[in-house]
C-alpha positions in Angstrom: 71.7 177.2 113.0 70.9 174.2 110.8 73.8 172.0 109.8 74.1 170.5 106.3 76.1 167.4 105.7 78.3 166.7 102.7 77.0 164.2 100.1 79.1 161.3 101.2 77.9 157.9 102.2 80.0 157.8 105.3 78.2 160.8 106.6 74.7 159.4 105.8 75.0 157.3 109.0 75.3 160.4 111.2 72.3 162.4 109.9 69.9 163.2 112.8 72.0 161.6 115.5 72.4 163.7 118.7 76.2 164.1 119.3 78.1 163.1 122.5 81.6 161.7 121.8 84.3 164.3 121.4 85.7 164.7 117.9 85.9 167.5 115.4 85.5 167.4 111.6 86.5 169.8 108.9 86.2 170.1 105.2 82.7 171.4 104.6 80.5 174.5 105.2 83.4 176.8 104.2 85.9 175.1 106.6 83.8 175.5 109.7 84.5 172.8 112.3 81.6 170.6 113.4 82.0 169.1 116.9 80.5 165.6 116.8 79.1 163.9 119.9 77.7 160.5 119.2 75.2 159.0 121.7 74.9 155.9 119.6 77.8 153.5 120.0 80.0 153.2 117.0 82.5 150.5 116.2 86.0 151.9 116.4 86.9 152.1 112.7 84.4 155.0 112.2 85.7 156.7 115.3 89.3 156.0 114.3 88.8 157.5 110.9 87.1 160.6 112.3 89.9 161.0 114.8 93.0 160.8 112.6 91.6 162.0 109.3 88.9 164.6 110.1 88.8 165.6 106.4 86.1 163.2 105.3 87.6 163.1 101.8 90.9 161.7 103.1 91.5 158.1 104.1 94.3 156.9 106.3 96.9 154.5 104.9 97.1 151.4 107.2 100.1 149.0 107.0 100.4 145.8 109.0 103.8 145.9 110.5 105.1 143.0 108.4 108.6 143.0 106.8 107.2 144.4 103.6 104.7 146.8 105.3 101.7 145.5 103.4 98.9 147.9 103.1 95.7 146.5 104.6 92.1 147.5 104.9 90.9 149.5 107.9 88.3 146.8 108.6 91.1 144.8 110.1 90.6 147.0 113.2 86.9 146.4 113.5 85.6 145.3 116.9 89.0 145.3 118.5 90.4 147.1 121.5 92.8 149.6 119.9 96.0 151.0 121.4 96.5 154.2 119.5 100.2 155.3 119.7 100.5 159.0 118.9 104.0 160.4 118.5 106.3 162.5 116.4 109.4 160.9 115.0 111.4 161.5 118.2 110.5 158.3 120.1 112.5 157.1 123.2 113.6 153.5 123.6 111.5 153.4 126.7 108.3 153.9 124.7 109.3 151.4 122.1 110.2 148.8 124.8 106.8 149.4 126.5 105.0 148.9 123.3 106.9 145.7 122.6 105.7 144.4 125.9 102.1 145.3 125.0 102.6 143.7 121.6 103.8 140.4 123.3 100.9 140.5 125.6 98.5 140.9 122.7 100.0 137.9 120.9 99.9 135.8 124.1 96.2 136.5 124.7 95.2 136.0 121.1 92.3 138.3 121.7 90.8 141.2 119.8 93.5 143.8 120.4 95.5 145.9 117.9 98.3 148.4 118.3 98.4 151.3 115.8 101.1 153.9 115.5 99.9 157.2 114.3 102.8 159.5 113.4 102.2 163.2 114.1 103.8 165.8 112.0 102.9 169.0 110.2 105.6 169.1 107.6 106.4 166.0 105.5 109.4 165.9 103.3 112.0 163.4 101.9 114.1 163.4 105.1 111.0 163.0 107.4 109.9 160.2 105.1 113.2 158.4 105.6 113.1 158.8 109.4 109.5 157.6 109.4 110.4 154.4 107.4 113.4 153.8 109.7 111.2 153.9 112.8 108.4 151.9 111.2 110.9 149.1 110.5 111.3 148.7 114.3 107.5 148.4 114.9 105.8 145.0 114.4 102.4 146.5 114.8 100.1 148.6 112.5 100.9 152.1 111.3 98.3 154.6 110.1 99.3 157.6 108.0 97.0 160.5 107.2 98.4 163.4 105.3 96.0 166.0 106.9 96.2 167.7 110.3 94.7 165.9 113.3 92.3 168.4 114.8 92.2 169.0 118.5 95.1 166.6 119.2 96.7 168.9 121.8 93.5 170.2 123.3 91.3 167.2 123.6 93.8 164.4 123.6 96.4 166.2 125.8 99.1 165.6 123.3 102.0 168.0 123.9 104.7 166.5 121.7 105.5 163.5 123.9 104.2 160.0 122.9 100.8 159.0 124.3 99.0 155.6 124.1 95.2 156.1 123.8 93.1 153.0 124.6 89.8 152.6 122.7 87.4 149.7 123.5 85.6 147.7 120.8 82.6 150.0 121.0 84.7 153.1 120.1 84.8 154.5 123.7 88.1 156.0 124.8 89.0 154.2 128.0 92.4 155.8 128.7 93.9 158.9 127.2 97.4 157.8 128.0 98.2 154.3 129.1 102.0 154.7 129.4 102.0 155.7 133.1 99.8 152.6 133.8 102.2 150.4 131.9 105.3 151.8 133.8 103.6 151.5 137.2 101.7 148.2 136.9 103.2 146.4 133.9 101.0 143.9 132.0 99.0 143.2 135.2 96.9 146.3 134.2 96.2 145.1 130.7 94.2 146.3 128.7 94.8 149.5 130.7 91.2 150.8 131.1 91.5 153.7 133.6 88.3 152.7 135.4 89.4 149.1 136.2 
């Protein structure tokens, strides 16, 4: 069956490309999901947007982790190794401590690495917003919010409610679906936690 793409400049890039990287998109053709598999390497901003905001009309809000949580452009993530921290608002001190160690290592190396917290939740209300802001104040790294469901998070990313740290290289390839076990076993010696190293 032929697939028609929405009239959106972000999607013009993908017309005619055979698909190979796992992600799903929704929001056109009557809500049918399209499973995209890119053989051509994409820089991680495009992959990142497709991952956390599969509705092509919605753009994530990215803040920089500063005291005033300044909103910044997604292009700040371009050509970086990304540590994508998926969690709900119930985060243990162990996970925060581990991420602080990664954050310190990123600063020491002064390389092209970024940590991004992606809060996961289906229902957003005033209380949840306050809890979110309280947690965000403890995190000196980027935070990305998208007010639409993250498709296939449980199935393809093995997210079962506990925090995971997905590692994506500068070409947009996922190198580790959860780096926390590596961090706890090897510490910063395993940085940047590619599972094939």
